C-alpha positions in Angstrom: 9.4 14.7 5.4 7.5 14.8 2.2 4.3 16.1 1.9 2.2 14.2 -0.7 -1.4 15.7 -1.6 -3.5 13.1 -3.4 -6.5 13.5 -5.6 -9.3 11.1 -4.9 -8.5 8.8 -7.9 -5.0 8.5 -6.8 -5.7 7.8 -3.2 -8.2 5.1 -4.3 -5.8 3.5 -6.6 -3.1 3.3 -4.1 -5.6 1.6 -1.5 -6.8 -0.8 -4.0 -3.0 -1.8 -4.9 -1.5 -1.8 -1.5 -4.4 -1.9 1.1 -5.6 0.3 3.8 -2.4 1.7 4.9 -2.4 4.8 2.3 0.9 5.9 4.1 2.9 2.8 3.2 1.6 2.6 -0.2 2.6 6.0 -1.0 6.0 5.6 0.6 6.8 2.2 -1.5 5.5 4.7 -4.7 7.9 7.3 -3.7 10.7 4.6 -3.2 9.8 2.6 -6.8 10.0 6.2 -8.4 13.5 7.0 -6.7 14.6 3.9 -7.7 13.9 4.0 -11.2 15.5 7.5 -11.2 18.7 6.3 -9.8 19.0 2.8 -11.7 16.6 3.0 -14.8 14.9 2.9 -16.7 14.3 6.2 -16.5 10.4 7.4 -15.4 8.5 9.4 -17.6 9.3 13.2 -17.0 7.0 15.6 -15.0 4.5 17.1 -17.8 5.2 20.5 -18.6 1.6 21.3 -18.8 1.1 20.0 -15.0 3.9 22.5 -13.7 1.4 25.5 -13.2 -1.4 23.3 -11.9 -2.3 23.5 -8.4 -1.7 20.4 -6.3 -5.0 18.7 -5.7 -5.8 17.7 -1.9 -9.3 16.1 -2.3 -7.9 12.7 -1.5 -5.6 12.7 1.2 -3.0 15.0 2.6 0.1 13.1 4.0 3.5 14.0 5.6 5.8 11.0 5.2 9.0 10.1 6.3 11.2 8.8 3.8 14.8 7.4 3.6 17.2 10.4 3.1 18.5 8.9 -0.1 14.9 8.8 -1.4 14.4 12.4 -0.2 17.6 13.6 -1.9 16.7 11.9 -5.3 13.2 13.3 -5.3 14.5 16.8 -4.6 17.3 16.5 -7.2 14.5 15.6 -9.8 12.0 18.3 -8.6 14.7 20.9 -9.0 15.6 19.4 -12.6 11.9 19.6 -13.5 11.4 23.0 -12.0 8.6 21.9 -9.7 8.0 21.7 -5.9 8.9 18.2 -4.3 5.0 18.1 -3.3 4.1 18.1 -7.2 6.7 15.8 -8.0 5.6 13.1 -5.3 2.2 13.0 -6.9 3.5 12.3 -10.4 5.9 9.7 -8.5 2.5 7.9 -7.3 1.2 7.9 -10.7 4.3 6.6 -12.3 4.3 3.6 -9.9 0.4 2.9 -10.5 1.3 3.0 -14.1 4.3 0.5 -13.8 2.1 -1.7 -11.7 -0.9 -1.7 -14.2 1.7 -2.5 -17.0 3.3 -5.3 -15.3 0.0 -6.6 -14.5 -1.0 -6.6 -18.3 2.3 -7.9 -19.3 1.2 -11.0 -17.3 -1.9 -11.5 -19.2 -2.1 -14.0 -22.1 -2.2 -11.9 -25.6 -5.8 -12.9 -26.2 -7.4 -11.6 -23.0 -5.5 -8.2 -23.4 -7.7 -5.6 -24.6 -4.6 -3.4 -25.3 -3.0 -6.2 -27.5 -5.8 -6.2 -30.0 -5.8 -10.0 -29.7 -8.8 -12.4 -29.9 -9.7 -15.5 -28.8 -11.3 -17.1 -32.0 -10.4 -20.7 -32.7 
């Protein structure tokens, strides 16, 4: 089991991306993060400034069963990062959400992407 305590923003974003089954969305995010750790590209490391912060629980507090290899990968990365698995799990959710956002932006034509700085002038 993996405990995942999400803040409101993370909960709302998971629901927006994965639907009403919050547990399934968070589980998918944890699996995505574990896959990236195992086969790359390596995700952004856990931020140093967040190591001392408390886990926010205003959005949802879940106990999820995950595949044993996913749990082992998360535990190994948590030890390497010097944080509890619960804290790393929240980071994993945000990494997954960022990857989904990046993938959605890459599918937009350059002139419609505010990030690209492109314009649609003729």
